[in-house]
C-alpha positions as CSV (number, residue, x, y, z in Angstrom):
1,M,33.7,9.2,-118.9
2,R,31.1,11.8,-117.3
3,N,28.6,14.1,-119.0
4,K,26.7,16.7,-117.6
5,I,23.7,18.1,-119.5
6,W,22.7,21.8,-118.4
7,L,19.6,23.4,-120.0
8,C,20.2,27.3,-120.0
9,L,17.6,30.0,-120.7
10,G,18.9,33.1,-121.4
11,L,21.1,35.2,-124.1
12,L,22.9,33.2,-126.3
13,L,26.9,33.1,-125.4
14,G,29.8,34.2,-127.5
15,F,31.6,31.5,-129.7
16,C,35.0,30.3,-129.4
17,L,36.9,27.4,-130.0
18,A,40.2,25.9,-127.9
19,G,42.3,23.2,-128.3
20,P,42.5,20.4,-125.9
21,A,44.5,21.3,-122.6
22,W,46.4,18.2,-122.9
23,A,48.3,17.8,-125.8
24,A,51.1,15.4,-127.1
25,E,53.9,17.0,-128.5
26,A,53.6,18.0,-131.9
27,P,56.3,16.7,-135.0
28,Q,58.6,18.7,-136.2
29,L,57.8,19.7,-140.1
30,D,59.9,20.8,-143.1
31,A,57.5,23.4,-143.7
32,A,56.9,27.1,-143.9
33,A,53.7,26.9,-142.3
34,Y,51.1,23.9,-141.1
35,V,48.0,23.6,-139.4
36,L,46.1,20.3,-138.2
37,L,42.8,20.3,-137.3
38,E,39.7,18.2,-136.2
39,A,37.1,18.7,-138.8
40,N,34.0,18.2,-136.7
41,S,35.0,20.5,-133.8
42,G,37.4,22.9,-135.8
43,Q,40.1,22.2,-132.5
44,V,43.7,23.2,-133.9
45,L,45.6,20.3,-132.8
46,A,49.0,21.4,-134.2
47,S,50.4,24.4,-136.2
48,A,53.3,26.7,-137.2
49,N,53.4,30.3,-138.9
50,A,49.5,29.5,-139.4
51,D,48.6,33.3,-139.8
52,V,51.9,34.0,-142.0
53,Q,50.6,34.9,-145.5
54,R,51.7,32.7,-148.2
55,F,51.0,32.0,-151.8
56,P,48.3,28.9,-152.2
57,A,49.2,27.9,-155.6
58,S,46.6,25.5,-157.0
59,T,45.3,24.9,-153.6
60,T,43.2,28.0,-154.8
61,K,41.2,25.3,-156.7
62,I,39.5,24.1,-153.3
63,M,37.4,27.5,-153.4
64,T,36.8,27.4,-157.3
65,L,35.1,23.8,-156.5
66,V,33.2,25.1,-153.4
67,L,31.6,27.9,-155.2
68,A,30.5,25.5,-158.0
69,L,29.0,22.9,-156.0
70,E,27.5,25.4,-153.8
71,A,25.6,27.1,-157.3
72,V,24.8,23.4,-158.1
73,E,23.1,23.1,-154.8
74,R,21.2,26.3,-155.3
75,G,20.3,25.2,-158.5
76,D,21.8,28.2,-160.3
77,V,23.8,25.7,-162.6
78,S,23.5,21.9,-163.2
79,L,26.4,19.3,-163.3
80,E,25.1,18.6,-166.9
81,D,25.2,22.2,-168.1
82,Q,27.6,22.3,-171.1
83,V,30.5,24.6,-170.6
84,T,32.3,26.0,-173.5
85,T,35.9,27.0,-173.5
86,S,36.5,30.3,-174.1
87,E,39.9,31.8,-175.8
88,Y,41.0,33.2,-172.6
89,A,40.4,29.8,-171.1
90,A,42.3,27.8,-173.7
91,S,45.3,30.2,-173.3
92,M,46.0,29.7,-169.3
93,G,49.9,28.2,-168.9
94,G,50.6,25.7,-166.3
95,S,49.0,22.9,-165.3
96,Q,46.1,22.2,-167.7
97,V,44.1,19.4,-169.5
98,Y,44.5,21.1,-172.8
99,L,40.8,22.5,-173.7
100,Y,40.7,24.1,-177.0
101,V,38.7,27.1,-178.3
102,G,34.9,26.3,-178.3
103,E,35.4,22.9,-176.9
104,T,32.5,21.8,-174.8
105,R,32.5,19.4,-171.6
106,T,29.8,19.2,-168.9
107,L,30.2,21.1,-165.7
108,H,30.7,17.7,-163.9
109,E,33.8,16.7,-166.8
110,M,35.0,20.4,-165.8
111,L,35.2,19.9,-162.1
112,I,37.1,16.4,-162.8
113,A,39.5,18.3,-164.8
114,V,39.9,20.9,-161.8
115,A,39.9,18.3,-159.0
116,V,41.9,15.6,-160.6
117,G,44.0,17.3,-163.5
118,S,44.4,20.5,-161.6
119,G,43.5,22.3,-165.1
120,N,43.8,26.0,-165.3
121,D,42.3,26.0,-168.2
122,A,39.3,24.3,-166.9
123,S,39.3,26.4,-163.7
124,V,38.8,29.5,-165.9
125,A,35.8,27.8,-167.7
126,V,34.2,26.7,-164.6
127,A,34.7,30.4,-163.3
128,E,33.3,31.9,-166.6
129,H,30.2,29.6,-166.5
130,V,29.4,30.2,-163.0
131,G,29.9,33.5,-162.3
132,G,29.4,34.8,-165.8
133,S,33.2,36.2,-166.1
134,V,36.1,35.5,-163.9
135,G,36.0,39.0,-162.7
136,N,32.7,38.0,-161.2
137,F,33.8,34.6,-160.2
138,V,36.6,36.0,-158.1
139,D,34.5,38.7,-156.5
140,M,32.3,35.5,-155.3
141,M,35.5,34.0,-154.1
142,N,36.6,36.7,-151.8
143,K,33.1,37.3,-150.6
144,R,33.0,33.5,-149.7
145,A,36.5,34.0,-148.0
146,A,35.3,36.7,-146.0
147,E,31.9,35.0,-145.1
148,L,33.9,32.0,-143.8
149,G,36.1,34.0,-141.8
150,M,39.4,33.6,-144.0
151,S,40.8,37.0,-143.0
152,G,44.1,36.5,-143.9
153,T,43.2,35.6,-147.7
154,H,42.7,37.5,-151.2
155,Y,41.9,35.8,-154.4
156,A,43.0,37.3,-157.7
157,N,42.1,34.4,-159.8
158,P,40.3,31.1,-159.7
159,H,43.3,28.9,-160.4
160,G,46.6,30.0,-158.5
161,L,48.9,31.1,-161.0
162,H,51.1,33.3,-159.3
163,D,49.9,36.9,-158.5
164,P,51.4,39.1,-155.6
165,E,47.6,39.6,-154.8
166,H,46.7,36.0,-154.5
167,Y,47.6,34.9,-151.3
168,T,46.4,33.1,-148.2
169,T,47.5,31.6,-145.0
170,A,47.5,28.0,-143.6
171,A,45.2,29.0,-140.9
172,D,42.7,30.3,-143.7
173,M,43.1,26.7,-145.7
174,A,42.1,25.1,-143.2
175,I,39.1,27.0,-142.5
176,L,38.4,26.5,-146.3
177,A,38.9,22.7,-146.1
178,R,36.7,22.4,-143.3
179,H,34.0,23.8,-144.8
180,A,34.9,22.2,-148.1
181,V,34.5,18.6,-146.9
182,Q,30.8,19.4,-145.9
183,V,29.8,20.4,-149.3
184,P,27.9,18.1,-151.0
185,H,29.9,15.7,-153.7
186,L,32.8,17.9,-153.3
187,L,35.1,14.7,-151.9
188,E,33.6,12.7,-154.5
189,Y,35.6,14.7,-157.0
190,T,38.8,15.0,-154.9
191,G,38.8,11.5,-154.2
192,I,39.0,10.3,-157.8
193,Y,42.5,9.3,-158.5
194,E,42.1,8.3,-162.1
195,Y,40.1,9.6,-164.9
196,Q,39.8,9.2,-168.9
197,F,39.3,12.6,-169.9
198,R,39.9,12.0,-173.8
199,G,39.7,9.0,-175.8
200,D,41.4,7.9,-179.2
201,P,42.9,9.4,-181.4
202,K,44.8,11.4,-178.7
203,P,43.9,9.8,-175.3
204,L,44.5,11.9,-172.3
205,V,44.0,10.4,-168.8
206,L,44.1,12.5,-165.7
207,W,46.0,11.4,-162.5
208,N,45.3,13.0,-159.1
209,T,48.3,15.2,-158.2
210,N,47.4,14.5,-154.3
211,R,49.6,11.0,-154.2
212,L,48.4,10.5,-150.4
213,L,44.8,9.2,-152.1
214,K,46.9,6.1,-152.8
215,W,49.6,6.1,-150.1
216,Y,47.8,7.1,-146.8
217,D,44.9,5.0,-145.4
218,G,41.6,7.4,-145.2
219,V,42.4,10.4,-147.5
220,D,39.9,11.3,-149.7
221,G,40.9,14.9,-150.7
222,L,41.9,17.9,-151.2
223,K,44.4,19.6,-153.4
224,T,47.9,19.9,-154.1
225,G,49.8,23.1,-155.3
226,Y,53.1,24.3,-156.7
227,T,54.4,27.2,-158.3
228,S,58.4,28.3,-157.8
229,E,57.0,31.5,-155.2
230,A,54.7,29.2,-153.2
231,K,56.8,25.9,-153.2
232,R,55.0,23.2,-152.6
233,N,51.6,23.0,-150.5
234,L,49.1,20.4,-149.8
235,V,45.7,20.7,-148.4
236,S,44.6,17.2,-147.3
237,T,41.9,15.4,-145.2
238,A,41.8,11.9,-143.9
239,C,38.9,9.8,-141.7
240,R,39.3,6.9,-140.0
241,G,36.5,5.9,-138.0
242,D,34.8,8.8,-136.3
243,L,37.8,11.2,-136.5
244,R,38.4,13.4,-139.7
245,L,41.4,15.5,-139.7
246,I,42.3,18.3,-142.1
247,S,46.4,18.7,-142.7
248,V,47.7,21.7,-144.1
249,V,51.3,22.5,-145.1
250,M,52.5,25.1,-147.1
251,G,55.9,26.1,-148.4
252,V,57.8,22.8,-148.7
253,E,61.0,22.8,-150.6
254,P,61.9,18.8,-151.6
255,Q,60.0,17.1,-154.4
256,Q,57.8,15.1,-152.5
257,G,57.9,16.8,-149.2
258,H,54.7,18.0,-149.3
259,F,53.4,14.4,-149.0
260,T,55.7,13.0,-146.5
261,E,55.3,16.2,-144.2
262,S,51.6,15.8,-144.7
263,M,51.8,12.2,-143.5
264,K,53.8,13.2,-140.2
265,L,50.9,15.4,-139.3
266,L,48.2,13.0,-139.8
267,N,50.1,10.0,-137.9
268,Y,50.3,12.6,-135.5
269,G,47.0,13.2,-135.2
270,F,45.7,9.8,-135.6
271,N,48.1,8.2,-133.1
272,N,47.3,11.0,-130.4
273,Y,43.7,11.6,-130.7
274,A,40.4,9.9,-130.5
275,Y,37.0,11.5,-131.4
276,Q,33.9,10.8,-129.6
277,L,30.6,11.4,-131.5
278,L,28.0,12.7,-129.1
279,Y,25.3,13.9,-131.6
280,P,25.1,13.0,-135.4
281,A,24.2,15.7,-137.9
282,G,20.6,16.7,-137.9
283,S,20.0,15.3,-134.2
284,L,17.1,16.8,-132.5
285,I,18.2,18.3,-129.6
286,C,15.2,19.6,-127.5
287,S,11.8,21.2,-128.0
288,V,11.4,25.1,-127.6
289,P,7.9,26.8,-126.7
290,V,6.7,29.2,-129.2
291,E,4.1,31.9,-127.9
292,K,1.2,32.7,-129.9
293,G,1.8,29.8,-132.3
294,A,-0.6,27.0,-133.9
295,S,2.1,24.8,-132.1
296,S,2.9,25.3,-128.9
297,Q,6.4,24.2,-129.2
298,V,8.8,23.2,-131.7
299,D,11.7,21.0,-132.5
300,A,15.3,22.3,-132.5
301,K,18.1,20.4,-134.2
302,I,21.7,20.6,-135.1
303,E,23.1,20.5,-138.6
304,Q,26.5,19.6,-137.7
305,A,27.6,16.7,-136.0
306,A,28.6,17.4,-132.1
307,G,31.3,15.4,-130.2
308,V,34.6,15.9,-128.4
309,L,38.5,14.8,-128.7
310,S,40.3,12.9,-126.1
311,Q,43.8,11.3,-125.8
312,A,44.0,7.9,-127.6
313,G,43.1,5.1,-125.4
314,S,41.5,7.2,-122.8
315,G,38.3,9.0,-122.0
316,S,37.2,12.7,-121.4
317,D,34.9,14.8,-119.0
318,Y,32.8,16.8,-120.8
319,E,29.8,18.9,-120.2
320,T,26.8,19.5,-122.8
321,L,24.9,23.1,-122.4
322,I,21.7,23.7,-123.9
323,N,21.4,27.6,-124.5
324,V,17.6,28.5,-125.5
325,V,16.6,32.1,-126.4
326,E,14.6,33.8,-123.7
327,P,12.0,35.3,-124.0
328,W,10.4,32.0,-125.7
329,P,9.9,32.8,-129.8
330,Q,6.8,34.2,-131.2
331,A,4.9,32.9,-134.2
332,P,5.2,32.8,-137.0
333,L,8.4,31.1,-137.0
334,A,10.3,29.9,-140.0
335,A,11.8,26.6,-140.3
336,G,15.6,27.2,-139.8
337,T,15.4,30.2,-137.2
338,Q,18.0,29.9,-134.9
339,L,16.5,29.2,-131.2
340,G,19.5,28.7,-129.3
341,E,23.0,27.1,-129.1
342,L,24.5,23.8,-128.3
343,Q,27.9,23.8,-126.3
344,I,30.2,21.6,-125.8
345,M,32.4,22.2,-122.7
346,Q,35.5,20.2,-121.9
347,D,38.2,20.3,-119.2
348,G,36.4,24.0,-118.6
349,Q,36.8,25.2,-122.0
350,L,34.0,25.8,-124.7
351,V,35.3,23.1,-127.5
352,Q,32.2,23.6,-130.0
353,S,29.2,25.6,-130.1
354,L,26.6,24.8,-132.7
355,P,23.2,26.8,-133.3
356,L,20.0,25.3,-132.4
357,L,17.4,25.6,-135.5
358,A,13.9,25.2,-135.9
359,T,13.0,22.1,-137.9
360,D,9.5,23.3,-138.7
361,D,7.4,26.4,-139.7
362,V,4.9,27.6,-136.9
363,E,2.2,29.5,-137.9
364,K,0.4,32.4,-135.7
365,I,-2.5,30.9,-134.1
366,G,-5.9,31.9,-135.8
367,L,-8.4,33.9,-134.2
368,W,-11.0,31.1,-134.3
369,Q,-8.3,28.6,-132.9
370,C,-7.9,30.9,-130.3
371,W,-11.4,31.0,-129.2
372,R,-11.6,27.2,-129.6
373,E,-8.8,27.0,-126.9
374,I,-10.1,29.6,-124.5
375,L,-13.5,27.8,-124.8
376,A,-11.9,24.3,-124.1
377,S,-9.8,25.4,-121.0
378,T,-12.7,27.4,-120.0
379,C,-15.2,24.0,-120.3
380,A,-12.5,22.2,-118.4
381,F,-12.1,24.6,-115.6
382,N,-16.0,24.3,-114.9
């Protein structure tokens, strides 16, 4: 295996992702649409009808979980918040956890009810708590979808009950799932298989609708979905070693078909591909000079992991390119400022591109410090 590292100074290059130049023959699936991708790079390994609009059904709840947990990360809400069930939330039909009007649960418990029990009532309760109203929350869903590049998606509710204006694509669900697996704690919720939601006198045990949690090694999420219009959908993810796959199957007819077809897709991925981790998430990649700064340079890091795919059992040639902005950035400089890009090239194709971010703030050099440096350099010259 060969690796070449280049340092390129200049304008940041454009961003695109391509699949591997080699590829084993993908399996034939009994699904209206499907996508298989590698989670770190986003490379698509197999797909069919990926951009055709479909109804998401309860896979909608992945976005509901994403928004709620991102709000927790920002500090807008807390998992210990008491969430009160409104009359509207309690009126939801379809899949539910039988919340009654005025019932209070922590946000943590409501998220379990969404992820494990697929509760439409809990989804509305979460939406009202996080967004202030269902309407506001739906606006948040559509805004987040646009930010993630889900161009074929439009949300009309937080639960997935049928609405002709509530649609997505297999490609968009793969984009969402790839983001979701990076959201702190989300996989902890989607990976719960059994949960005692109510005790006596009317006990209620929630069983995760995603049977792959028990049937397939490495699966830890994400969500099933079914309506008569959507048929059976499943967005799943599995990790073995350094290789994490995202599988999306939509519009499956047979009763257990969304599970069997997903396993075919995951088997294809794990049997034919391997992932080589090059840089773990948070790795320091290089130092970048800073003009007029109290420090002459700042370290640059990547937030996501970087690596390459190869055929299982064989290596792969790749090149690592570090593109840094030119001219050099000037102080003051805030931590998190993009300073360039780390690009992974494989077989002549760009397969991953990650922003290089400043690790620390750099203050502008003060007048006294500037004079001290001038004097020091003058004395050294003499």
